[in-house]
PDB file of N, CA, C and O in Angstrom, chain B, residues numbered from 101:
ATOM      1  N   MET B 101     -25.489  16.663 -22.258  1.00  0.00           N
ATOM      2  CA  MET B 101     -23.478  16.975 -21.663  1.00  0.00           C
ATOM      3  C   MET B 101     -23.307  17.834 -20.697  1.00  0.00           C
ATOM      4  O   MET B 101     -22.281  17.597 -20.060  1.00  0.00           O
ATOM      5  N   SER B 102     -23.889  18.725 -20.337  1.00  0.00           N
ATOM      6  CA  SER B 102     -24.026  18.937 -19.145  1.00  0.00           C
ATOM      7  C   SER B 102     -24.472  18.648 -17.764  1.00  0.00           C
ATOM      8  O   SER B 102     -24.073  19.070 -16.679  1.00  0.00           O
ATOM      9  N   ILE B 103     -25.643  17.604 -18.175  1.00  0.00           N
ATOM     10  CA  ILE B 103     -25.905  17.419 -17.151  1.00  0.00           C
ATOM     11  C   ILE B 103     -25.135  16.374 -16.835  1.00  0.00           C
ATOM     12  O   ILE B 103     -25.170  16.153 -15.624  1.00  0.00           O
ATOM     13  N   ALA B 104     -24.147  15.314 -17.710  1.00  0.00           N
ATOM     14  CA  ALA B 104     -23.450  14.368 -16.871  1.00  0.00           C
ATOM     15  C   ALA B 104     -22.144  15.660 -16.109  1.00  0.00           C
ATOM     16  O   ALA B 104     -21.799  15.441 -14.947  1.00  0.00           O
ATOM     17  N   LEU B 105     -21.542  16.885 -16.835  1.00  0.00           N
ATOM     18  CA  LEU B 105     -20.744  17.218 -16.057  1.00  0.00           C
ATOM     19  C   LEU B 105     -21.306  18.093 -14.518  1.00  0.00           C
ATOM     20  O   LEU B 105     -20.628  18.591 -13.619  1.00  0.00           O
ATOM     21  N   ALA B 106     -22.592  18.025 -14.668  1.00  0.00           N
ATOM     22  CA  ALA B 106     -22.887  18.621 -13.013  1.00  0.00           C
ATOM     23  C   ALA B 106     -23.058  17.635 -12.211  1.00  0.00           C
ATOM     24  O   ALA B 106     -22.930  17.603 -10.987  1.00  0.00           O
ATOM     25  N   CYS B 107     -23.424  16.633 -13.115  1.00  0.00           N
ATOM     26  CA  CYS B 107     -23.464  15.361 -12.261  1.00  0.00           C
ATOM     27  C   CYS B 107     -21.560  14.988 -11.496  1.00  0.00           C
ATOM     28  O   CYS B 107     -21.263  14.815 -10.314  1.00  0.00           O
ATOM     29  N   ALA B 108     -20.905  14.983 -12.372  1.00  0.00           N
ATOM     30  CA  ALA B 108     -19.466  14.320 -12.105  1.00  0.00           C
ATOM     31  C   ALA B 108     -18.817  15.793 -10.965  1.00  0.00           C
ATOM     32  O   ALA B 108     -17.754  15.796 -10.343  1.00  0.00           O
ATOM     33  N   MET B 109     -19.722  16.749 -11.002  1.00  0.00           N
ATOM     34  CA  MET B 109     -18.609  17.977 -10.142  1.00  0.00           C
ATOM     35  C   MET B 109     -20.071  17.665  -8.554  1.00  0.00           C
ATOM     36  O   MET B 109     -19.946  17.802  -7.337  1.00  0.00           O
ATOM     37  N   LEU B 110     -20.621  17.467  -8.942  1.00  0.00           N
ATOM     38  CA  LEU B 110     -21.685  17.108  -8.012  1.00  0.00           C
ATOM     39  C   LEU B 110     -21.229  15.747  -6.985  1.00  0.00           C
ATOM     40  O   LEU B 110     -21.602  15.686  -5.813  1.00  0.00           O
ATOM     41  N   VAL B 111     -20.484  14.833  -7.546  1.00  0.00           N
ATOM     42  CA  VAL B 111     -19.793  13.302  -7.386  1.00  0.00           C
ATOM     43  C   VAL B 111     -18.407  14.104  -6.481  1.00  0.00           C
ATOM     44  O   VAL B 111     -18.240  14.029  -5.264  1.00  0.00           O
ATOM     45  N   THR B 112     -17.447  14.923  -7.551  1.00  0.00           N
ATOM     46  CA  THR B 112     -16.554  15.270  -6.347  1.00  0.00           C
ATOM     47  C   THR B 112     -16.438  16.340  -5.462  1.00  0.00           C
ATOM     48  O   THR B 112     -15.425  16.466  -4.774  1.00  0.00           O
ATOM     49  N   ALA B 113     -17.368  17.124  -5.407  1.00  0.00           N
ATOM     50  CA  ALA B 113     -17.619  18.147  -4.696  1.00  0.00           C
ATOM     51  C   ALA B 113     -18.259  17.264  -3.218  1.00  0.00           C
ATOM     52  O   ALA B 113     -18.795  18.039  -2.427  1.00  0.00           O
ATOM     53  N   CYS B 114     -18.263  15.613  -2.728  1.00  0.00           N
ATOM     54  CA  CYS B 114     -19.010  15.441  -1.895  1.00  0.00           C
ATOM     55  C   CYS B 114     -17.646  14.863  -0.961  1.00  0.00           C
ATOM     56  O   CYS B 114     -18.008  14.577   0.180  1.00  0.00           O
ATOM     57  N   GLY B 115     -16.955  14.756  -1.075  1.00  0.00           N
ATOM     58  CA  GLY B 115     -15.371  14.519  -0.714  1.00  0.00           C
ATOM     59  C   GLY B 115     -15.349  14.819   0.621  1.00  0.00           C
ATOM     60  O   GLY B 115     -16.016  15.837   0.808  1.00  0.00           O
ATOM     61  N   GLY B 116     -14.659  14.184   2.104  1.00  0.00           N
ATOM     62  CA  GLY B 116     -14.696  14.309   3.179  1.00  0.00           C
ATOM     63  C   GLY B 116     -13.611  15.130   3.316  1.00  0.00           C
ATOM     64  O   GLY B 116     -12.638  14.647   2.735  1.00  0.00           O
ATOM     65  N   ARG B 117     -13.290  16.596   4.065  1.00  0.00           N
ATOM     66  CA  ARG B 117     -12.240  17.256   4.357  1.00  0.00           C
ATOM     67  C   ARG B 117     -12.106  17.233   5.706  1.00  0.00           C
ATOM     68  O   ARG B 117     -11.070  17.701   6.177  1.00  0.00           O
ATOM     69  N   GLU B 118     -13.060  16.719   6.540  1.00  0.00           N
ATOM     70  CA  GLU B 118     -12.361  16.641   7.745  1.00  0.00           C
ATOM     71  C   GLU B 118     -11.353  15.381   8.634  1.00  0.00           C
ATOM     72  O   GLU B 118     -11.970  14.326   8.776  1.00  0.00           O
ATOM     73  N   PRO B 119     -10.338  15.384   9.053  1.00  0.00           N
ATOM     74  CA  PRO B 119      -9.722  14.304   9.499  1.00  0.00           C
ATOM     75  C   PRO B 119     -10.160  13.672  10.160  1.00  0.00           C
ATOM     76  O   PRO B 119     -11.029  14.078  10.932  1.00  0.00           O
ATOM     77  N   LEU B 120      -9.594  11.953  10.132  1.00  0.00           N
ATOM     78  CA  LEU B 120     -10.644  10.702  10.139  1.00  0.00           C
ATOM     79  C   LEU B 120     -10.633  10.869  12.126  1.00  0.00           C
ATOM     80  O   LEU B 120      -9.780  11.403  12.835  1.00  0.00           O
ATOM     81  N   GLN B 121     -11.720  10.287  12.457  1.00  0.00           N
ATOM     82  CA  GLN B 121     -11.449  10.258  13.704  1.00  0.00           C
ATOM     83  C   GLN B 121     -12.418   8.542  14.165  1.00  0.00           C
ATOM     84  O   GLN B 121     -13.035   8.051  13.219  1.00  0.00           O
ATOM     85  N   PRO B 122     -12.462   8.045  15.045  1.00  0.00           N
ATOM     86  CA  PRO B 122     -12.897   6.554  15.616  1.00  0.00           C
ATOM     87  C   PRO B 122     -14.261   6.737  15.392  1.00  0.00           C
ATOM     88  O   PRO B 122     -14.719   7.878  15.439  1.00  0.00           O
ATOM     89  N   ALA B 123     -15.020   5.719  15.140  1.00  0.00           N
ATOM     90  CA  ALA B 123     -16.484   5.636  15.591  1.00  0.00           C
ATOM     91  C   ALA B 123     -17.132   6.072  16.996  1.00  0.00           C
ATOM     92  O   ALA B 123     -16.486   5.798  18.007  1.00  0.00           O
ATOM     93  N   GLN B 124     -18.117   6.599  17.100  1.00  0.00           N
ATOM     94  CA  GLN B 124     -18.594   7.107  17.996  1.00  0.00           C
ATOM     95  C   GLN B 124     -18.365   5.934  18.835  1.00  0.00           C
ATOM     96  O   GLN B 124     -18.528   4.838  18.298  1.00  0.00           O
ATOM     97  N   GLY B 125     -18.049   5.974  19.945  1.00  0.00           N
ATOM     98  CA  GLY B 125     -17.832   4.727  21.495  1.00  0.00           C
ATOM     99  C   GLY B 125     -16.850   3.756  20.926  1.00  0.00           C
ATOM    100  O   GLY B 125     -16.713   2.712  21.563  1.00  0.00           O
ATOM    101  N   GLU B 126     -16.285   3.880  20.059  1.00  0.00           N
ATOM    102  CA  GLU B 126     -15.413   3.227  19.866  1.00  0.00           C
ATOM    103  C   GLU B 126     -14.002   3.781  20.042  1.00  0.00           C
ATOM    104  O   GLU B 126     -13.985   4.987  19.796  1.00  0.00           O
ATOM    105  N   GLY B 127     -12.350   3.092  20.524  1.00  0.00           N
ATOM    106  CA  GLY B 127     -11.353   3.764  20.490  1.00  0.00           C
ATOM    107  C   GLY B 127     -10.887   3.550  19.527  1.00  0.00           C
ATOM    108  O   GLY B 127     -11.466   3.217  18.493  1.00  0.00           O
ATOM    109  N   MET B 128      -9.328   3.761  19.761  1.00  0.00           N
ATOM    110  CA  MET B 128      -8.003   3.913  18.736  1.00  0.00           C
ATOM    111  C   MET B 128      -7.701   2.540  18.564  1.00  0.00           C
ATOM    112  O   MET B 128      -8.147   1.916  19.527  1.00  0.00           O
ATOM    113  N   PRO B 129      -7.000   1.632  17.554  1.00  0.00           N
ATOM    114  CA  PRO B 129      -6.592   0.596  17.801  1.00  0.00           C
ATOM    115  C   PRO B 129      -5.621  -0.062  19.006  1.00  0.00           C
ATOM    116  O   PRO B 129      -4.670   0.693  19.206  1.00  0.00           O
ATOM    117  N   VAL B 130      -5.597  -0.884  19.598  1.00  0.00           N
ATOM    118  CA  VAL B 130      -4.093  -1.064  20.432  1.00  0.00           C
ATOM    119  C   VAL B 130      -3.087  -0.718  20.201  1.00  0.00           C
ATOM    120  O   VAL B 130      -3.406   0.229  19.482  1.00  0.00           O
ATOM    121  N   ALA B 131      -1.742  -0.695  20.223  1.00  0.00           N
ATOM    122  CA  ALA B 131      -0.634  -0.268  19.692  1.00  0.00           C
ATOM    123  C   ALA B 131       0.058  -0.911  19.463  1.00  0.00           C
ATOM    124  O   ALA B 131       0.125  -1.387  20.596  1.00  0.00           O
ATOM    125  N   PRO B 132       0.822  -1.503  18.881  1.00  0.00           N
ATOM    126  CA  PRO B 132       1.320  -2.802  18.565  1.00  0.00           C
ATOM    127  C   PRO B 132       2.596  -2.612  19.485  1.00  0.00           C
ATOM    128  O   PRO B 132       3.168  -1.644  19.986  1.00  0.00           O
ATOM    129  N   ALA B 133       2.827  -4.371  19.473  1.00  0.00           N
ATOM    130  CA  ALA B 133       3.499  -4.147  20.724  1.00  0.00           C
ATOM    131  C   ALA B 133       5.106  -3.773  20.391  1.00  0.00           C
ATOM    132  O   ALA B 133       5.535  -4.064  19.275  1.00  0.00           O
ATOM    133  N   MET B 134       6.277  -2.913  21.695  1.00  0.00           N
ATOM    134  CA  MET B 134       6.945  -2.635  21.003  1.00  0.00           C
ATOM    135  C   MET B 134       7.153  -1.035  20.663  1.00  0.00           C
ATOM    136  O   MET B 134       8.117  -0.286  20.504  1.00  0.00           O
ATOM    137  N   ALA B 135       5.862  -0.935  20.640  1.00  0.00           N
ATOM    138  CA  ALA B 135       6.126   0.197  19.859  1.00  0.00           C
ATOM    139  C   ALA B 135       6.399   1.638  20.948  1.00  0.00           C
ATOM    140  O   ALA B 135       6.225   1.736  22.163  1.00  0.00           O
ATOM    141  N   GLN B 136       6.846   2.560  20.024  1.00  0.00           N
ATOM    142  CA  GLN B 136       7.399   4.159  21.149  1.00  0.00           C
ATOM    143  C   GLN B 136       5.462   4.727  21.603  1.00  0.00           C
ATOM    144  O   GLN B 136       5.081   5.070  22.723  1.00  0.00           O
ATOM    145  N   SER B 137       4.867   4.673  20.719  1.00  0.00           N
ATOM    146  CA  SER B 137       3.895   5.794  20.903  1.00  0.00           C
ATOM    147  C   SER B 137       2.691   4.916  20.422  1.00  0.00           C
ATOM    148  O   SER B 137       2.656   3.702  20.221  1.00  0.00           O
ATOM    149  N   GLN B 138       1.571   6.004  20.273  1.00  0.00           N
ATOM    150  CA  GLN B 138       0.287   5.073  20.325  1.00  0.00           C
ATOM    151  C   GLN B 138      -0.071   5.637  18.644  1.00  0.00           C
ATOM    152  O   GLN B 138      -0.289   6.835  18.464  1.00  0.00           O
ATOM    153  N   PRO B 139      -0.101   4.703  17.541  1.00  0.00           N
ATOM    154  CA  PRO B 139      -0.326   5.550  15.964  1.00  0.00           C
ATOM    155  C   PRO B 139      -1.451   6.136  15.365  1.00  0.00           C
ATOM    156  O   PRO B 139      -2.449   5.524  14.983  1.00  0.00           O
ATOM    157  N   THR B 140      -1.230   7.498  15.287  1.00  0.00           N
ATOM    158  CA  THR B 140      -2.233   8.498  14.640  1.00  0.00           C
ATOM    159  C   THR B 140      -3.322   7.964  13.393  1.00  0.00           C
ATOM    160  O   THR B 140      -3.129   7.044  12.598  1.00  0.00           O
ATOM    161  N   THR B 141      -3.950   8.432  13.453  1.00  0.00           N
ATOM    162  CA  THR B 141      -5.006   7.879  12.193  1.00  0.00           C
ATOM    163  C   THR B 141      -4.128   7.981  10.482  1.00  0.00           C
ATOM    164  O   THR B 141      -4.242   7.139   9.591  1.00  0.00           O
ATOM    165  N   ASP B 142      -3.342   9.171  10.428  1.00  0.00           N
ATOM    166  CA  ASP B 142      -2.361   9.667   9.680  1.00  0.00           C
ATOM    167  C   ASP B 142      -1.491   8.333   9.622  1.00  0.00           C
ATOM    168  O   ASP B 142      -1.423   7.835   8.498  1.00  0.00           O
ATOM    169  N   ASP B 143      -0.888   7.741  10.535  1.00  0.00           N
ATOM    170  CA  ASP B 143       0.403   6.955  10.298  1.00  0.00           C
ATOM    171  C   ASP B 143      -0.190   5.599  10.435  1.00  0.00           C
ATOM    172  O   ASP B 143       0.558   4.627  10.540  1.00  0.00           O
ATOM    173  N   LEU B 144      -1.645   5.450  10.443  1.00  0.00           N
ATOM    174  CA  LEU B 144      -2.354   4.036  10.034  1.00  0.00           C
ATOM    175  C   LEU B 144      -2.877   4.316   8.899  1.00  0.00           C
ATOM    176  O   LEU B 144      -3.605   3.490   8.349  1.00  0.00           O
ATOM    177  N   LEU B 145      -2.705   5.092   8.537  1.00  0.00           N
ATOM    178  CA  LEU B 145      -3.630   5.124   6.556  1.00  0.00           C
ATOM    179  C   LEU B 145      -2.315   5.030   5.704  1.00  0.00           C
ATOM    180  O   LEU B 145      -2.374   4.731   4.511  1.00  0.00           O
ATOM    181  N   GLU B 146      -1.217   5.272   6.292  1.00  0.00           N
ATOM    182  CA  GLU B 146       0.571   5.284   5.466  1.00  0.00           C
ATOM    183  C   GLU B 146       0.261   4.220   5.164  1.00  0.00           C
ATOM    184  O   GLU B 146      -0.738   3.772   5.726  1.00  0.00           O
ATOM    185  N   PRO B 147       0.893   3.452   4.269  1.00  0.00           N
ATOM    186  CA  PRO B 147       1.608   2.228   3.814  1.00  0.00           C
ATOM    187  C   PRO B 147       2.627   1.895   3.649  1.00  0.00           C
ATOM    188  O   PRO B 147       3.335   2.165   2.679  1.00  0.00           O
ATOM    189  N   THR B 148       2.850   1.342   4.429  1.00  0.00           N
ATOM    190  CA  THR B 148       4.422   0.593   4.947  1.00  0.00           C
ATOM    191  C   THR B 148       4.968  -0.009   3.429  1.00  0.00           C
ATOM    192  O   THR B 148       4.209  -0.118   2.467  1.00  0.00           O
ATOM    193  N   THR B 149       6.249  -0.333   3.398  1.00  0.00           N
ATOM    194  CA  THR B 149       7.468  -0.905   2.535  1.00  0.00           C
ATOM    195  C   THR B 149       6.694  -1.755   2.154  1.00  0.00           C
ATOM    196  O   THR B 149       6.241  -1.716   1.009  1.00  0.00           O
ATOM    197  N   GLN B 150       6.253  -3.053   3.339  1.00  0.00           N
ATOM    198  CA  GLN B 150       5.878  -4.057   2.694  1.00  0.00           C
ATOM    199  C   GLN B 150       4.331  -4.608   2.227  1.00  0.00           C
ATOM    200  O   GLN B 150       3.941  -5.745   1.964  1.00  0.00           O
ATOM    201  N   GLN B 151       3.560  -3.175   2.244  1.00  0.00           N
ATOM    202  CA  GLN B 151       2.389  -3.313   1.409  1.00  0.00           C
ATOM    203  C   GLN B 151       2.288  -2.857   0.325  1.00  0.00           C
ATOM    204  O   GLN B 151       1.474  -3.140  -0.553  1.00  0.00           O
ATOM    205  N   ARG B 152       3.197  -2.048   0.324  1.00  0.00           N
ATOM    206  CA  ARG B 152       3.743  -1.464  -1.286  1.00  0.00           C
ATOM    207  C   ARG B 152       5.018  -0.993  -1.580  1.00  0.00           C
ATOM    208  O   ARG B 152       5.438   0.130  -1.302  1.00  0.00           O
ATOM    209  N   PRO B 153       5.738  -2.052  -2.259  1.00  0.00           N
ATOM    210  CA  PRO B 153       7.168  -2.126  -1.818  1.00  0.00           C
ATOM    211  C   PRO B 153       7.776  -1.532  -2.906  1.00  0.00           C
ATOM    212  O   PRO B 153       7.348  -2.093  -3.915  1.00  0.00           O
ATOM    213  N   GLU B 154       8.572  -0.663  -3.188  1.00  0.00           N
ATOM    214  CA  GLU B 154       9.332  -0.135  -3.869  1.00  0.00           C
ATOM    215  C   GLU B 154      10.054  -1.100  -5.150  1.00  0.00           C
ATOM    216  O   GLU B 154      10.726  -2.107  -4.928  1.00  0.00           O
ATOM    217  N   ARG B 155       9.736  -0.525  -6.583  1.00  0.00           N
ATOM    218  CA  ARG B 155      10.199  -1.239  -7.532  1.00  0.00           C
ATOM    219  C   ARG B 155      11.493  -1.207  -7.832  1.00  0.00           C
ATOM    220  O   ARG B 155      12.204  -0.284  -7.433  1.00  0.00           O
ATOM    221  N   VAL B 156      11.960  -2.211  -8.574  1.00  0.00           N
ATOM    222  CA  VAL B 156      13.484  -2.063  -8.598  1.00  0.00           C
ATOM    223  C   VAL B 156      13.170  -2.868 -10.088  1.00  0.00           C
ATOM    224  O   VAL B 156      12.637  -3.924 -10.427  1.00  0.00           O
ATOM    225  N   ASP B 157      14.035  -1.356 -10.962  1.00  0.00           N
ATOM    226  CA  ASP B 157      14.099  -1.328 -12.326  1.00  0.00           C
ATOM    227  C   ASP B 157      15.157  -1.397 -13.137  1.00  0.00           C
ATOM    228  O   ASP B 157      15.378  -0.547 -14.001  1.00  0.00           O
ATOM    229  N   GLU B 158      16.279  -2.949 -12.809  1.00  0.00           N
ATOM    230  CA  GLU B 158      17.761  -2.939 -12.739  1.00  0.00           C
ATOM    231  C   GLU B 158      17.510  -3.506 -14.261  1.00  0.00           C
ATOM    232  O   GLU B 158      17.108  -4.655 -14.441  1.00  0.00           O
ATOM    233  N   LEU B 159      17.708  -2.847 -15.046  1.00  0.00           N
ATOM    234  CA  LEU B 159      18.164  -3.571 -16.051  1.00  0.00           C
ATOM    235  C   LEU B 159      19.211  -3.982 -16.746  1.00  0.00           C
ATOM    236  O   LEU B 159      20.212  -3.271 -16.660  1.00  0.00           O
ATOM    237  N   LEU B 160      19.289  -5.346 -17.704  1.00  0.00           N
ATOM    238  CA  LEU B 160      20.415  -6.050 -17.818  1.00  0.00           C
ATOM    239  C   LEU B 160      20.666  -5.305 -19.030  1.00  0.00           C
ATOM    240  O   LEU B 160      19.909  -4.933 -19.926  1.00  0.00           O
ATOM    241  N   ARG B 161      22.558  -5.107 -18.751  1.00  0.00           N
ATOM    242  CA  ARG B 161      23.117  -4.289 -19.448  1.00  0.00           C
ATOM    243  C   ARG B 161      23.913  -5.179 -20.662  1.00  0.00           C
ATOM    244  O   ARG B 161      24.047  -4.681 -21.779  1.00  0.00           O
ATOM    245  N   ARG B 162      24.374  -6.393 -20.380  1.00  0.00           N
ATOM    246  CA  ARG B 162      24.610  -7.259 -21.211  1.00  0.00           C
ATOM    247  C   ARG B 162      24.333  -8.655 -20.627  1.00  0.00           C
ATOM    248  O   ARG B 162      23.818  -8.838 -19.524  1.00  0.00           O
ATOM    249  N   SER B 163      24.838  -9.901 -21.722  1.00  0.00           N
ATOM    250  CA  SER B 163      24.366 -10.670 -21.388  1.00  0.00           C
ATOM    251  C   SER B 163      25.063 -11.699 -20.665  1.00  0.00           C
ATOM    252  O   SER B 163      26.253 -11.948 -20.859  1.00  0.00           O
ATOM    253  N   GLN B 164      24.292 -12.337 -19.782  1.00  0.00           N
ATOM    254  CA  GLN B 164      25.670 -13.047 -18.530  1.00  0.00           C
ATOM    255  C   GLN B 164      25.403 -14.543 -18.735  1.00  0.00           C
ATOM    256  O   GLN B 164      24.259 -14.993 -18.799  1.00  0.00           O
ATOM    257  N   GLU B 165      26.528 -15.305 -18.837  1.00  0.00           N
ATOM    258  CA  GLU B 165      26.030 -16.729 -18.900  1.00  0.00           C
ATOM    259  C   GLU B 165      25.713 -17.016 -16.996  1.00  0.00           C
ATOM    260  O   GLU B 165      26.240 -16.497 -16.012  1.00  0.00           O
ATOM    261  N   ARG B 166      24.615 -18.078 -17.130  1.00  0.00           N
ATOM    262  CA  ARG B 166      24.005 -18.374 -15.783  1.00  0.00           C
ATOM    263  C   ARG B 166      24.846 -19.664 -14.881  1.00  0.00           C
ATOM    264  O   ARG B 166      24.862 -20.830 -15.276  1.00  0.00           O
ATOM    265  N   GLU B 167      25.373 -19.293 -13.893  1.00  0.00           N
ATOM    266  CA  GLU B 167      25.950 -20.190 -13.229  1.00  0.00           C
ATOM    267  C   GLU B 167      25.360 -21.455 -13.161  1.00  0.00           C
ATOM    268  O   GLU B 167      24.183 -21.236 -13.448  1.00  0.00           O
ATOM    269  N   ASP B 168      25.478 -22.548 -12.966  1.00  0.00           N
ATOM    270  CA  ASP B 168      25.001 -23.653 -12.386  1.00  0.00           C
ATOM    271  C   ASP B 168      24.265 -23.661 -11.482  1.00  0.00           C
ATOM    272  O   ASP B 168      24.979 -23.374 -10.520  1.00  0.00           O
ATOM    273  N   ASP B 169      23.279 -23.805 -11.140  1.00  0.00           N
ATOM    274  CA  ASP B 169      22.361 -23.951  -9.774  1.00  0.00           C
ATOM    275  C   ASP B 169      22.079 -25.602  -9.599  1.00  0.00           C
ATOM    276  O   ASP B 169      21.525 -26.434 -10.318  1.00  0.00           O
ATOM    277  N   PRO B 170      22.741 -25.663  -8.275  1.00  0.00           N
ATOM    278  CA  PRO B 170      23.055 -27.401  -7.256  1.00  0.00           C
ATOM    279  C   PRO B 170      21.289 -27.553  -7.194  1.00  0.00           C
ATOM    280  O   PRO B 170      20.884 -28.704  -7.358  1.00  0.00           O
ATOM    281  N   PHE B 171      20.614 -26.866  -7.050  1.00  0.00           N
ATOM    282  CA  PHE B 171      19.255 -27.328  -6.546  1.00  0.00           C
ATOM    283  C   PHE B 171      18.362 -27.166  -7.691  1.00  0.00           C
ATOM    284  O   PHE B 171      17.244 -27.386  -7.225  1.00  0.00           O
ATOM    285  N   ASP B 172      18.213 -26.832  -9.265  1.00  0.00           N
ATOM    286  CA  ASP B 172      17.775 -26.844 -10.431  1.00  0.00           C
ATOM    287  C   ASP B 172      17.752 -28.581 -10.905  1.00  0.00           C
ATOM    288  O   ASP B 172      18.367 -28.835 -11.941  1.00  0.00           O
ATOM    289  N   LEU B 173      16.991 -29.886 -10.096  1.00  0.00           N
ATOM    290  CA  LEU B 173      16.852 -31.301 -10.095  1.00  0.00           C
ATOM    291  C   LEU B 173      16.201 -31.193 -11.036  1.00  0.00           C
ATOM    292  O   LEU B 173      15.748 -30.119 -11.433  1.00  0.00           O
ATOM    293  N   PRO B 174      15.950 -32.810 -11.828  1.00  0.00           N
ATOM    294  CA  PRO B 174      14.897 -33.031 -12.472  1.00  0.00           C
ATOM    295  C   PRO B 174      13.699 -33.805 -11.618  1.00  0.00           C
ATOM    296  O   PRO B 174      13.815 -34.685 -10.764  1.00  0.00           O
ATOM    297  N   PRO B 175      12.415 -33.118 -12.192  1.00  0.00           N
ATOM    298  CA  PRO B 175      11.296 -33.860 -11.275  1.00  0.00           C
ATOM    299  C   PRO B 175      11.381 -35.544 -10.981  1.00  0.00           C
ATOM    300  O   PRO B 175      11.477 -36.390 -11.869  1.00  0.00           O
ATOM    301  N   PRO B 176      11.318 -35.833  -9.437  1.00  0.00           N
ATOM    302  CA  PRO B 176      11.060 -37.072  -9.579  1.00  0.00           C
ATOM    303  C   PRO B 176      10.159 -38.096  -9.869  1.00  0.00           C
ATOM    304  O   PRO B 176       9.149 -38.185  -9.172  1.00  0.00           O
ATOM    305  N   GLY B 177      10.372 -38.966 -10.874  1.00  0.00           N
ATOM    306  CA  GLY B 177       9.098 -39.909 -11.300  1.00  0.00           C
ATOM    307  C   GLY B 177       9.922 -41.572 -11.854  1.00  0.00           C
ATOM    308  O   GLY B 177       9.224 -42.508 -12.241  1.00  0.00           O
TER     309      GLY B 177
END
């Protein structure tokens, strides 16, 4: 049991604490078109709303009749 705990502590202790930098000899990615400034590494790591949309939990409070959908057609055949 203590060996597993020691291994777990070793694995959690190996995380990097330095800010991310481009690889040696490489530069930052090209700035997006129409961007005001070059994004930093923190900006590039932050997910956008398109990558992580907010969840909408709108509950149905009461039953409602569905309106007729003019595009709900039977399959051709």
